GULUMDREN-395484 format. One record per atom (N, C-alpha, C, CB): residue in one letter; x, y, z; residue number from 1. Coordinates in pm, 1 decimal, m for minus. Each point is the difference from the previous one (the first is absolute). Glycine has a CB too. Example, Ala and Ser with C-alpha at 12.3 -4.5 7.8 and 13.67 -1.06 7.14 Angstrom:
BEGIN
aa A; x 1319.0; y m569.0; z 780.0; i 1
aa A; x m89.0; y 119.0; z 0.0; i 1
aa A; x 90.0; y 120.0; z 0.0; i 1
aa A; x m189.2; y m117.3; z 124.6; i 1
aa S; x 154.2; y 222.3; z m196.6; i 2
aa S; x 82.0; y 119.0; z 6.0; i 2
aa S; x m77.0; y 109.0; z 73.0; i 2
aa S; x 118.4; y m62.8; z m214.5; i 2
//
This chain:
BEGIN
aa M; x 84.5; y m116.0; z 0.0; i 1
aa M; x m84.5; y 116.0; z 0.0; i 1
aa M; x 89.5; y 122.9; z 0.0; i 1
aa M; x m185.9; y m123.5; z 121.0; i 1
aa T; x 155.5; y 222.0; z m203.1; i 2
aa T; x 79.6; y 121.5; z m4.5; i 2
aa T; x m91.6; y 119.7; z 6.3; i 2
aa T; x 178.7; y m114.8; z m132.7; i 2
aa G; x m119.9; y 230.1; z 147.4; i 3
aa G; x m80.2; y 121.0; z 2.2; i 3
aa G; x m30.5; y 41.6; z 142.3; i 3
aa G; x m98.5; y m61.6; z m220.1; i 3
aa H; x m3.7; y 139.8; z 233.5; i 4
aa H; x m38.5; y 53.6; z 130.2; i 4
aa H; x m105.8; y m89.5; z 62.6; i 4
aa H; x 53.7; y 234.6; z m75.6; i 4
aa E; x m30.0; y m272.2; z 198.1; i 5
aa E; x m93.3; y m87.1; z 69.8; i 5
aa E; x m39.5; y 65.4; z 130.9; i 5
aa E; x 101.0; y m205.3; z m106.3; i 5
aa S; x m220.2; y 179.0; z 152.0; i 6
aa S; x m40.1; y 47.6; z 132.3; i 6
aa S; x m87.8; y m105.3; z 65.1; i 6
aa S; x 13.3; y 241.7; z m74.1; i 6
aa R; x m19.5; y m235.0; z 202.7; i 7
aa R; x m78.3; y m93.9; z 78.0; i 7
aa R; x m75.1; y 82.0; z 103.8; i 7
aa R; x 165.3; y m193.0; z m37.2; i 7
aa A; x m287.7; y 156.3; z 68.2; i 8
aa A; x m78.2; y 71.9; z 99.2; i 8
aa A; x 77.6; y 8.8; z 130.3; i 8
aa A; x m213.4; y m77.1; z m107.8; i 8
aa G; x 212.6; y 192.9; z 167.8; i 9
aa G; x 68.7; y 18.3; z 127.2; i 9
aa G; x 147.2; y 34.2; z m14.7; i 9
aa G; x m160.8; y m157.3; z 96.9; i 9
aa D; x 214.4; y 158.1; z m216.5; i 10
aa D; x 141.1; y 30.6; z m24.7; i 10
aa D; x 10.8; y 129.3; z m79.7; i 10
aa D; x 59.1; y m245.9; z 4.5; i 10
aa R; x 57.8; y 304.5; z 2.8; i 11
aa R; x 31.2; y 108.5; z m91.8; i 11
aa R; x 28.5; y m65.2; z m135.1; i 11
aa R; x 94.0; y 152.8; z 185.9; i 11
aa T; x m89.4; y m74.2; z m288.7; i 12
aa T; x 28.6; y m53.7; z m133.2; i 12
aa T; x 136.0; y m68.5; z 0.9; i 12
aa T; x m139.7; y 180.9; z m108.3; i 12
aa T; x 147.1; y m295.9; z 45.2; i 13
aa T; x 123.8; y m76.1; z m12.1; i 13
aa T; x 42.9; y 5.0; z m145.7; i 13
aa T; x m60.9; y m153.1; z 194.9; i 13
aa F; x 188.7; y 177.2; z m217.0; i 14
aa F; x 51.6; y 1.1; z m135.3; i 14
aa F; x 70.6; y m131.1; z m25.3; i 14
aa F; x 24.0; y 250.8; z 2.0; i 14
aa G; x m48.0; y m310.5; z m118.0; i 15
aa G; x 63.7; y m125.6; z m33.5; i 15
aa G; x m91.3; y m116.6; z 28.4; i 15
aa G; x 220.4; y 101.1; z 47.2; i 15
aa P; x m163.4; y m221.8; z m46.3; i 16
aa P; x m81.8; y m119.4; z 23.1; i 16
aa P; x m63.5; y 1.6; z 138.3; i 16
aa P; x 147.9; y m127.7; z m154.9; i 16
aa L; x m267.8; y 77.3; z 162.9; i 17
aa L; x m70.8; y m8.4; z 127.4; i 17
aa L; x 67.3; y m105.6; z 86.3; i 17
aa L; x m218.1; y 72.3; z m107.6; i 17
aa Q; x 261.2; y m33.5; z 225.5; i 18
aa Q; x 62.6; y m92.6; z 94.2; i 18
aa Q; x m108.2; y m53.0; z 93.2; i 18
aa Q; x 223.3; y 122.5; z m12.3; i 18
aa L; x m241.9; y m254.0; z 14.1; i 19
aa L; x m101.3; y m59.3; z 86.1; i 19
aa L; x 40.3; y 19.5; z 145.5; i 19
aa L; x m59.5; y m169.7; z m177.8; i 19
aa K; x m41.0; y 195.1; z 262.1; i 20
aa K; x 22.6; y 23.4; z 142.4; i 20
aa K; x m65.4; y m110.3; z 81.4; i 20
aa K; x 11.0; y 248.3; z m38.9; i 20
aa S; x 35.8; y m264.9; z 159.4; i 21
aa S; x m60.6; y m96.9; z 90.5; i 21
aa S; x m129.5; y 56.8; z 56.4; i 21
aa S; x 226.9; y m94.2; z 57.6; i 21
aa I; x m332.2; y 16.0; z m62.4; i 22
aa I; x m127.5; y 43.4; z 57.2; i 22
aa I; x 1.5; y m11.7; z 152.0; i 22
aa I; x m117.1; y m70.8; z m210.0; i 22
aa W; x 215.0; y 1.2; z 262.6; i 23
aa W; x 3.5; y m25.7; z 144.1; i 23
aa W; x 52.0; y 117.4; z 80.7; i 23
aa W; x 32.5; y m237.4; z m52.7; i 23
aa H; x 23.4; y 338.0; z m13.3; i 24
aa H; x 42.1; y 121.2; z 70.1; i 24
aa H; x m119.5; y 94.1; z 1.8; i 24
aa H; x 245.2; y m27.0; z m70.5; i 24
aa E; x m285.3; y 67.8; z 190.5; i 25
aa E; x m121.7; y 80.5; z 10.5; i 25
aa E; x 11.9; y 130.8; z m76.0; i 25
aa E; x m43.8; y m102.6; z 221.5; i 25
aa H; x m61.2; y 137.3; z m290.8; i 26
aa H; x m12.8; y 127.8; z m66.8; i 26
aa H; x m148.5; y 31.3; z m11.0; i 26
aa H; x 217.4; y m32.7; z m129.2; i 26
aa E; x m248.0; y 150.6; z 85.3; i 27
aa E; x m136.6; y 51.6; z 2.4; i 27
aa E; x m102.8; y m91.1; z m68.0; i 27
aa E; x 100.1; y 225.3; z 2.7; i 27
aa L; x m66.6; y m282.0; z m117.2; i 28
aa L; x m97.1; y m78.3; z m77.0; i 28
aa L; x 15.3; y m150.8; z 17.2; i 28
aa L; x m3.2; y 184.9; z m162.6; i 28
aa R; x 88.7; y m228.7; z 254.0; i 29
aa R; x 27.5; y m142.9; z 9.4; i 29
aa R; x m125.5; y m82.8; z 28.0; i 29
aa R; x 227.7; y 57.8; z 80.0; i 29
aa N; x m304.2; y m23.3; z 21.0; i 30
aa N; x m116.5; y m82.0; z 32.8; i 30
aa N; x m101.7; y m0.3; z m112.8; i 30
aa N; x 36.4; y 49.9; z 240.8; i 30
aa F; x m52.8; y 63.3; z m306.8; i 31
aa F; x m90.8; y 4.7; z m113.2; i 31
aa F; x 49.1; y m92.5; z m111.3; i 31
aa F; x m63.1; y 236.4; z 59.5; i 31
aa D; x 191.5; y m225.4; z m91.8; i 32
aa D; x 56.3; y m83.9; z m105.9; i 32
aa D; x m7.6; y m148.0; z 36.0; i 32
aa D; x 152.6; y 187.4; z m63.2; i 32
aa L; x m121.9; y m221.0; z 188.6; i 33
aa L; x m11.1; y m140.2; z 43.0; i 33
aa L; x m143.6; y m49.6; z m13.3; i 33
aa L; x 191.7; y 33.7; z 158.9; i 33
aa M; x m287.1; y 50.7; z m120.9; i 34
aa M; x m140.3; y m40.3; z m8.6; i 34
aa M; x m38.8; y m27.1; z m145.4; i 34
aa M; x m52.7; y 135.6; z 206.0; i 34
aa V; x 94.1; y m48.0; z m296.5; i 35
aa V; x m31.1; y m18.9; z m142.0; i 35
aa V; x 60.6; y m131.3; z m49.3; i 35
aa V; x m7.7; y 250.6; z m35.1; i 35
aa I; x 134.1; y m273.9; z 67.4; i 36
aa I; x 67.9; y m121.5; z m45.9; i 36
aa I; x m68.9; y m124.4; z 54.8; i 36
aa I; x 216.7; y 126.0; z m12.5; i 36
aa M; x m247.5; y m126.5; z 141.4; i 37
aa M; x m63.7; y m116.9; z 63.0; i 37
aa M; x m139.1; y m25.1; z m57.7; i 37
aa M; x 129.5; y 44.8; z 210.0; i 37
aa Q; x m207.0; y 61.7; z m227.1; i 38
aa Q; x m137.1; y m18.1; z m46.1; i 38
aa Q; x m7.6; y m34.9; z m148.4; i 38
aa Q; x m72.4; y 159.9; z 175.4; i 38
aa V; x 153.5; y m96.5; z m258.0; i 39
aa V; x m6.4; y m28.0; z m143.2; i 39
aa V; x 51.8; y m140.4; z m30.2; i 39
aa V; x 28.9; y 244.7; z m48.5; i 39
aa S; x 78.4; y m285.1; z 116.5; i 40
aa S; x 55.5; y m134.0; z m24.9; i 40
aa S; x m81.3; y m108.9; z 68.8; i 40
aa S; x 226.4; y 102.2; z m21.4; i 40
aa G; x m297.6; y m67.5; z 128.4; i 41
aa G; x m76.0; y m98.8; z 74.8; i 41
aa G; x 87.3; y m89.2; z 87.1; i 41
aa G; x m166.3; y 4.7; z m181.5; i 41
aa C; x 282.3; y 46.1; z 222.7; i 42
aa C; x 96.4; y m84.7; z 70.6; i 42
aa C; x m3.1; y 13.4; z 152.1; i 42
aa C; x 140.1; y 18.1; z m200.1; i 42
aa E; x m234.7; y 56.5; z 255.8; i 43
aa E; x 5.1; y 27.5; z 143.5; i 43
aa E; x 0.8; y m126.7; z 86.3; i 43
aa E; x m118.3; y 212.8; z m47.7; i 43
aa H; x 35.0; y m311.4; z 16.5; i 44
aa H; x m4.4; y m122.5; z 82.0; i 44
aa H; x 126.6; y m83.0; z m17.3; i 44
aa H; x m249.5; y m1.8; z m19.2; i 44
aa I; x 300.8; y m0.9; z m101.7; i 45
aa I; x 124.8; y m72.3; z m25.3; i 45
aa I; x 114.1; y 68.7; z 74.3; i 45
aa I; x m83.7; y m76.1; z m227.0; i 45
aa A; x 86.5; y 209.0; z 223.6; i 46
aa A; x 104.7; y 75.7; z 70.0; i 46
aa A; x m3.6; y m28.6; z 149.9; i 46
aa A; x m12.8; y 179.9; z m175.3; i 46
aa E; x m105.7; y m188.3; z 232.3; i 47
aa E; x m11.8; y m31.3; z 142.5; i 47
aa E; x 56.2; y m138.9; z 29.4; i 47
aa E; x m203.2; y 147.5; z 15.9; i 47
aa R; x 181.2; y m240.9; z m107.2; i 48
aa R; x 55.5; y m134.8; z 18.1; i 48
aa R; x 151.9; y 0.4; z m14.0; i 48
aa R; x m213.4; y m97.6; z m87.7; i 48
aa V; x 265.1; y 176.3; z m5.1; i 49
aa V; x 145.0; y 10.0; z m17.8; i 49
aa V; x 63.3; y 58.0; z 126.3; i 49
aa V; x m28.6; y 29.6; z m250.1; i 49
aa I; x m33.8; y 71.6; z 308.3; i 50
aa I; x 50.9; y 59.9; z 124.0; i 50
aa I; x 10.2; y m104.2; z 109.7; i 50
aa I; x m100.3; y 219.8; z m64.1; i 50
aa S; x 0.0; y m306.6; z 72.1; i 51
aa S; x m0.4; y m100.8; z 106.6; i 51
aa S; x 86.7; y m121.2; z m32.3; i 51
aa S; x m228.1; y 75.7; z 59.2; i 51
aa G; x 296.2; y m72.5; z m174.4; i 52
aa G; x 94.4; y m106.2; z m33.8; i 52
aa G; x m60.6; y m121.3; z m67.9; i 52
aa G; x 128.9; y 77.3; z 189.6; i 52
aa E; x m254.0; y m68.9; z m230.7; i 53
aa E; x m64.7; y m112.2; z m68.0; i 53
aa E; x 47.4; y m8.4; z m144.8; i 53
aa E; x m201.2; y 22.5; z 150.3; i 53
aa S; x 196.8; y m141.5; z m205.4; i 54
aa S; x 36.2; y m19.6; z m141.2; i 54
aa S; x m114.1; y 46.7; z m88.5; i 54
aa S; x 147.9; y m195.7; z 59.3; i 54
aa V; x m113.4; y 233.1; z m181.6; i 55
aa V; x m101.4; y 39.7; z m97.1; i 55
aa V; x 14.9; y m84.9; z m125.1; i 55
aa V; x m3.6; y 235.8; z 90.8; i 55
aa S; x m107.2; y m256.6; z m157.3; i 56
aa S; x m0.7; y m82.3; z m121.1; i 56
aa S; x 52.0; y 79.6; z m119.3; i 56
aa S; x m194.0; y m132.4; z 90.4; i 56
aa A; x 216.5; y 64.7; z m200.8; i 57
aa A; x 45.0; y 65.5; z m122.7; i 57
aa A; x m104.7; y 100.3; z m48.3; i 57
aa A; x 133.5; y m204.8; z m61.5; i 57
aa E; x m260.0; y 169.3; z 74.4; i 58
aa E; x m107.7; y 90.9; z m39.9; i 58
aa E; x 0.4; y 126.2; z 85.7; i 58
aa E; x m136.6; y m196.5; z m75.4; i 58
aa E; x 159.2; y 179.9; z 204.9; i 59
aa E; x 5.6; y 115.1; z 89.5; i 59
aa E; x 123.2; y 86.1; z m27.9; i 59
aa E; x m122.9; y m132.4; z 173.6; i 59
aa K; x 233.6; y 68.8; z m210.2; i 60
aa K; x 119.7; y 76.7; z m36.5; i 60
aa K; x m26.8; y 89.0; z m119.8; i 60
aa K; x 144.0; y m182.8; z 89.7; i 60
aa S; x m227.3; y 135.0; z m182.4; i 61
aa S; x m30.3; y 82.0; z m118.0; i 61
aa S; x m71.6; y 128.9; z 40.8; i 61
aa S; x m15.0; y m208.4; z m141.3; i 61
aa V; x m64.4; y 203.1; z 247.0; i 62
aa V; x m67.5; y 119.9; z 50.1; i 62
aa V; x 102.9; y 95.2; z 61.2; i 62
aa V; x m211.8; y m132.6; z 43.5; i 62
aa L; x 311.5; y 76.8; z 25.4; i 63
aa L; x 105.6; y 83.6; z 56.8; i 63
aa L; x 84.2; y 63.7; z m110.1; i 63
aa L; x 5.0; y m146.1; z 203.8; i 63
aa V; x 11.8; y 74.6; z m315.2; i 64
aa V; x 70.8; y 56.2; z m115.9; i 64
aa V; x m77.8; y 121.0; z m52.9; i 64
aa V; x 95.7; y m228.9; z m59.8; i 64
aa I; x m227.3; y 218.0; z 55.6; i 65
aa I; x m83.1; y 112.5; z m44.2; i 65
aa I; x 20.0; y 118.9; z 93.5; i 65
aa I; x m169.9; y m159.4; z m98.5; i 65
aa A; x 173.5; y 134.3; z 229.6; i 66
aa A; x 22.7; y 108.0; z 96.8; i 66
aa A; x 135.9; y 66.2; z m25.1; i 66
aa A; x m143.3; y m120.6; z 170.6; i 66
aa N; x 244.3; y 39.9; z m197.3; i 67
aa N; x 133.0; y 55.2; z m28.6; i 67
aa N; x m1.2; y 85.0; z m127.0; i 67
aa N; x 104.0; y m198.2; z 113.2; i 67
aa E; x m178.0; y 153.6; z m214.3; i 68
aa E; x m7.6; y 75.5; z m125.4; i 68
aa E; x m71.4; y 133.2; z 20.4; i 68
aa E; x m0.5; y m215.5; z m128.2; i 68
aa I; x m105.4; y 214.8; z 207.4; i 69
aa I; x m70.9; y 125.3; z 30.3; i 69
aa I; x 91.8; y 93.7; z 78.1; i 69
aa I; x m222.3; y m121.6; z 2.5; i 69
aa A; x 296.2; y 65.0; z 93.9; i 70
aa A; x 93.5; y 81.2; z 78.0; i 70
aa A; x 102.5; y 65.6; z m92.8; i 70
aa A; x m31.1; y m152.1; z 200.0; i 70
aa E; x 82.3; y 75.5; z m294.5; i 71
aa E; x 99.1; y 54.3; z m94.3; i 71
aa E; x m60.6; y 111.4; z m84.0; i 71
aa E; x 115.0; y m222.5; z m7.6; i 71
aa Q; x m239.4; y 204.7; z m36.1; i 72
aa Q; x m66.9; y 104.2; z m78.1; i 72
aa Q; x m16.4; y 127.9; z 81.1; i 72
aa Q; x m120.3; y m177.0; z m129.4; i 72
aa K; x 107.8; y 162.6; z 260.8; i 73
aa K; x m14.3; y 115.4; z 88.1; i 73
aa K; x 135.2; y 54.2; z 46.3; i 73
aa K; x m219.8; y m91.1; z 74.2; i 73
aa G; x 329.6; y 29.2; z m120.1; i 74
aa G; x 132.4; y 52.1; z 30.3; i 74
aa G; x 69.0; y m62.9; z 119.0; i 74
aa G; x m78.3; y 206.2; z m96.6; i 74
aa Y; x 30.6; y m324.4; z 137.5; i 75
aa Y; x 56.9; y m67.0; z 117.4; i 75
aa Y; x 72.9; y m128.6; z m36.6; i 75
aa Y; x m182.3; y 98.1; z 137.3; i 75
aa L; x 274.2; y m134.4; z m51.4; i 76
aa L; x 64.6; y m130.7; z m8.5; i 76
aa L; x m103.8; y m107.2; z 32.5; i 76
aa L; x 226.7; y 98.0; z 64.5; i 76
aa P; x m200.3; y m225.0; z m97.4; i 77
aa P; x m97.0; y m106.9; z 30.1; i 77
aa P; x m33.1; y m9.0; z 149.5; i 77
aa P; x 87.3; y m125.4; z m197.7; i 77
aa L; x m213.4; y 93.7; z 226.1; i 78
aa L; x m44.5; y m19.6; z 137.7; i 78
aa L; x 32.7; y m140.0; z 48.3; i 78
aa L; x m182.5; y 165.7; z m36.3; i 78
aa F; x 182.9; y m259.6; z m57.1; i 79
aa F; x 18.6; y m140.2; z 35.8; i 79
aa F; x 122.2; y m56.4; z m70.0; i 79
aa F; x m246.7; y m25.7; z 34.4; i 79
aa D; x 323.0; y m54.0; z 39.0; i 80
aa D; x 119.0; y m65.5; z m53.2; i 80
aa D; x m36.5; y m146.1; z m24.5; i 80
aa D; x 159.6; y 159.5; z 122.6; i 80
aa M; x m149.4; y m202.0; z m247.6; i 81
aa M; x m33.8; y m137.5; z m34.8; i 81
aa M; x 114.7; y m65.7; z m75.6; i 81
aa M; x m243.2; y 61.3; z m8.1; i 81
aa T; x 364.7; y m35.5; z 53.4; i 82
aa T; x 116.6; y m51.3; z m70.2; i 82
aa T; x 26.8; y m146.8; z 28.6; i 82
aa T; x 93.5; y 227.3; z 7.9; i 82
aa D; x m147.4; y m280.9; z 98.9; i 83
aa D; x 18.8; y m142.2; z 29.4; i 83
aa D; x m134.4; y m71.4; z m9.6; i 83
aa D; x 197.5; y 51.3; z 150.7; i 83
aa D; x m210.8; y m165.0; z m86.8; i 84
aa D; x m122.9; y m79.0; z m10.4; i 84
aa D; x m119.7; y 60.8; z 71.3; i 84
aa D; x 143.7; y m197.0; z m17.1; i 84
aa D; x m120.5; y 294.2; z 104.0; i 85
aa D; x m110.1; y 58.6; z 75.2; i 85
aa D; x m1.8; y 151.1; z m18.8; i 85
aa D; x 12.8; y m186.7; z 168.1; i 85
aa A; x m112.9; y 251.2; z m113.1; i 86
aa A; x m12.3; y 145.3; z m9.6; i 86
aa A; x 20.1; y 61.0; z 138.0; i 86
aa A; x m158.2; y m20.2; z m196.7; i 86
aa R; x 213.5; y 141.8; z 196.7; i 87
aa R; x 13.1; y 74.2; z 125.9; i 87
aa R; x m9.2; y 148.5; z m30.8; i 87
aa R; x 144.0; y m182.1; z 103.6; i 87
aa I; x m165.0; y 260.3; z m0.2; i 88
aa I; x m7.4; y 144.6; z m15.3; i 88
aa I; x 141.2; y 51.0; z m30.0; i 88
aa I; x m201.0; y 17.3; z 158.5; i 88
aa S; x 214.5; y 68.1; z m258.6; i 89
aa S; x 131.5; y 51.9; z m36.2; i 89
aa S; x 60.0; y 82.8; z 113.3; i 89
aa S; x m69.3; y 1.4; z m240.4; i 89
aa E; x 200.2; y 4.2; z 243.4; i 90
aa E; x 75.4; y 80.3; z 96.2; i 90
aa E; x m32.4; y m36.0; z 145.3; i 90
aa E; x 4.4; y 183.1; z m168.5; i 90
aa N; x m50.5; y m305.2; z 193.8; i 91
aa N; x m38.6; y m41.8; z 135.6; i 91
aa N; x m95.6; y 100.1; z 64.1; i 91
aa N; x 220.1; y m116.9; z 24.0; i 91
aa A; x m312.9; y 168.5; z m100.9; i 92
aa A; x m89.0; y 106.2; z 45.3; i 92
aa A; x m135.8; y m51.1; z 47.7; i 92
aa A; x 115.6; y 150.2; z m158.1; i 92
aa G; x m121.0; y m276.2; z 199.9; i 93
aa G; x m125.7; y m53.3; z 53.6; i 93
aa G; x m61.8; y 86.9; z 107.6; i 93
aa G; x 84.4; y m223.6; z m52.5; i 93
aa P; x m4.3; y 273.5; z 149.7; i 94
aa P; x m57.9; y 86.5; z 103.7; i 94
aa P; x m63.2; y 128.2; z m56.0; i 94
aa P; x 170.1; y m91.3; z 156.7; i 94
aa E; x m110.8; y 146.2; z m262.8; i 95
aa E; x m57.8; y 120.2; z m61.1; i 95
aa E; x m135.3; y m31.2; z m63.5; i 95
aa E; x 231.1; y 89.6; z m42.2; i 95
aa L; x m242.5; y m205.9; z m23.7; i 96
aa L; x m126.5; y m37.6; z m62.2; i 96
aa L; x m104.3; y m32.3; z 107.1; i 96
aa L; x 124.0; y m88.3; z m201.3; i 96
aa E; x m81.6; y 25.2; z 309.9; i 97
aa E; x m92.7; y m24.6; z 111.8; i 97
aa E; x m52.3; y 131.6; z 56.5; i 97
aa E; x 121.8; y m213.1; z 54.9; i 97
aa K; x m32.6; y 310.5; z m41.5; i 98
aa K; x m40.4; y 131.7; z 50.5; i 98
aa K; x m101.2; y 63.1; z m95.0; i 98
aa K; x 224.5; y 29.6; z 112.2; i 98
aa F; x m201.3; y m45.0; z m242.1; i 99
aa F; x m94.6; y 53.1; z m97.9; i 99
aa F; x m135.9; y m68.6; z 13.5; i 99
aa F; x 190.6; y 50.8; z m156.2; i 99
aa F; x m191.6; y m184.4; z 169.1; i 100
aa F; x m126.7; y m73.1; z 12.0; i 100
aa F; x m77.8; y 39.8; z 125.2; i 100
aa F; x 104.0; y m189.9; z m123.6; i 100
aa S; x m35.9; y 238.8; z 226.3; i 101
aa S; x m70.9; y 41.8; z 121.2; i 101
aa S; x m28.7; y 150.3; z 0.5; i 101
aa S; x 110.0; y m187.6; z 123.2; i 101
aa S; x m71.3; y 258.7; z m229.8; i 102
aa S; x m21.7; y 144.9; z m6.6; i 102
aa S; x m148.5; y 32.6; z m14.6; i 102
aa S; x 227.5; y 28.1; z m102.6; i 102
aa E; x m261.8; y 91.9; z 144.7; i 103
aa E; x m138.2; y 46.2; z m10.0; i 103
aa E; x m45.0; y 6.8; z m146.5; i 103
aa E; x 29.8; y 131.2; z 213.4; i 103
aa E; x 60.0; y m87.3; z m300.4; i 104
aa E; x m33.4; y 8.1; z m143.0; i 104
aa E; x m41.2; y m135.6; z m55.4; i 104
aa E; x 160.2; y 190.0; z m24.3; i 104
aa W; x m83.4; y m293.3; z 58.8; i 105
aa W; x m29.7; y m133.9; z m51.9; i 105
aa W; x m127.5; y m54.9; z 62.1; i 105
aa W; x 244.6; y m40.9; z m35.3; i 105
aa Q; x m263.2; y 62.3; z 163.8; i 106
aa Q; x m117.6; y m52.1; z 68.7; i 106
aa Q; x m129.0; y 64.8; z m51.0; i 106
aa Q; x 142.5; y m42.7; z 201.2; i 106
aa K; x m134.5; y 168.3; z m244.6; i 107
aa K; x m119.7; y 71.9; z m43.9; i 107
aa K; x m16.7; y 0.8; z m152.3; i 107
aa K; x 21.4; y 141.6; z 203.2; i 107
aa R; x 57.5; y m222.4; z m273.8; i 108
aa R; x m6.7; y m0.8; z m146.4; i 108
aa R; x m134.9; y m51.7; z m49.0; i 108
aa R; x 247.9; y m34.0; z m9.1; i 108
aa D; x m277.5; y 63.5; z m115.0; i 109
aa D; x m119.5; y m51.3; z m64.8; i 109
aa D; x 32.1; y m141.8; z m48.1; i 109
aa D; x m78.1; y 235.0; z m71.0; i 109
aa R; x 31.9; y m333.9; z 144.2; i 110
aa R; x 33.5; y m139.5; z m31.9; i 110
aa R; x m55.4; y m43.6; z m135.4; i 110
aa R; x 2.5; y m48.7; z 244.0; i 110
aa S; x m102.6; y 117.7; z m295.5; i 111
aa S; x m54.2; y m37.3; z m131.1; i 111
aa S; x 98.2; y 34.7; z m112.2; i 111
aa S; x m233.0; y 35.7; z 88.0; i 111
aa S; x 336.1; y 45.1; z m57.1; i 112
aa S; x 99.8; y 36.2; z m101.0; i 112
aa S; x 107.4; y m105.6; z m16.6; i 112
aa S; x m43.0; y 236.9; z 52.2; i 112
aa T; x 44.6; y m335.8; z 36.0; i 113
aa T; x 101.9; y m103.1; z m6.6; i 113
aa T; x m39.3; y m105.6; z m103.1; i 113
aa T; x 60.5; y 41.5; z 241.3; i 113
aa R; x 34.5; y m74.7; z m325.7; i 114
aa R; x m21.4; y m103.6; z m103.8; i 114
aa R; x m21.9; y m134.7; z 68.0; i 114
aa R; x 144.1; y 126.9; z m167.3; i 114
aa R; x m243.0; y m199.3; z 125.2; i 115
aa R; x m29.4; y m133.2; z 54.1; i 115
aa R; x 64.7; y m105.5; z m86.6; i 115
aa R; x m216.8; y 81.3; z 95.8; i 115
aa L; x 285.9; y m174.0; z m32.3; i 116
aa L; x 65.2; y m107.6; z m75.6; i 116
aa L; x m81.6; y m126.3; z 6.5; i 116
aa L; x 222.4; y 100.0; z 46.1; i 116
//
């Protein structure tokens, strides 16, 4: 990617868009996480990954979708699936747990979540 790039919440960036970690708190993080979780439909799978449960190949494909949405929004992958199992990237399980217990997540419109 070349040219001028910008991302919500950032000043204008010149050159290629550098993906950022979603796990570092910033103004739009919870909103962006909510969009990624709801559009991909991965919230229940993510909760299982946090608790250390295994996920099936079909469930991994949903996590791949979440990673692709994150990349489109300018973030590094949320889930690491480099080996036989999936885990939260950057060992950020506690950050995702904190998000799941946030007021924003608890008060979300559940009808906006994709059903698998």
